[in-house]
N, C-alpha and C positions, 0 to 999 in steps of 0.2 A: 797347316797353313790356312785352311778354310776357317777353322775355329778362331784363329787370331784375327783374321780380317773381319769376321762377324762380330767379334768382341770390340774391335776398333770402331766399326760402324755404329754399333749400339752405344758406345761411349760418346761419340760425337753427336748422335741424335739426342741423347739424354742431356748433354751439355747445352745444346741448342734450345731444348725445351726449358731448361732451368733459366737460361739467359732471357728468353722471350717472356717467361712468366714474371720475372723480376721487373722488366720494363712495363708490362701491362698493369702492374700494381701501382704505378706512379700516376700522379696528376688526376686523382679521382675526386668527384664530388658526390655527395649523398643525394637522397631524394628531395632534400630541401635546398640543394644547390650550394651546400657548404663544403669547403675544401676539407679533405680527410686524408691522412697518411702522408707519404713522402711526395714532395713536389720538386721538380727540376724544371727550370725555365731556360730555354735556349733562344738566342737571337742571332740570325745569320750563321747558324751551325756552331755557335760558341755558347758555352754554358754561362748564364748570367747569375743564377743562384740555385741553391738546393737547400731544402729544409723540410720540416714536418709541420703539419697542421692537424689540429683537433677542433672540429666544429668551426672552421674558418679562422681559428686563432693560432698564431705561430707558437710552437712549443719547442723547447730544446735549442739546439744550435743551428743557425742558418749561416751559410757561407756564400759570399758574393765574390764574383771574379772579374778581373780586368779582361779586356778583349784578348790579351795574349795568354790567358789561362791561369795566370798567377792569382793567388788569393788576395783579395782587396779588403774585405770586411768580414769579420766573424762576430756574430751577435748571438748571445744566449738569452732566450726569453724565459721568464718565470712569472708567477702570480697571474695566470690567465692572460699572458701577453702584455700585462700592464708595466712590468719591469723588464729591463734588459741591461746587459753588460756587453759593451762593444769594443772590439780591438780593430784598429786600422793598420793596414800593412802598406808600406812604401813600395811602389812599383819602380824598379830600376830599369825597366824597358830592355833588359837583356833577354834575348831569345824570345 
């Protein structure tokens, strides 16, 4: 019994550490003030967008959300952020 509860406590501590480490790796700027890595913006406790930056330039896919949490826009950046392909999603206001 003691071993199983110790194992369970260790598991939850490890899980908590992994979750907090992933959050602290977001929204970072380098010594020059340039955005680097994964960025997630919240407004009024609701996700506005999420995406990746390299040297303050958006790379890969960014996702923007309606206030109800549904996907609003999905933009994929290429060519150092100069080109993008964007999909717009209709918000049916359900849920």
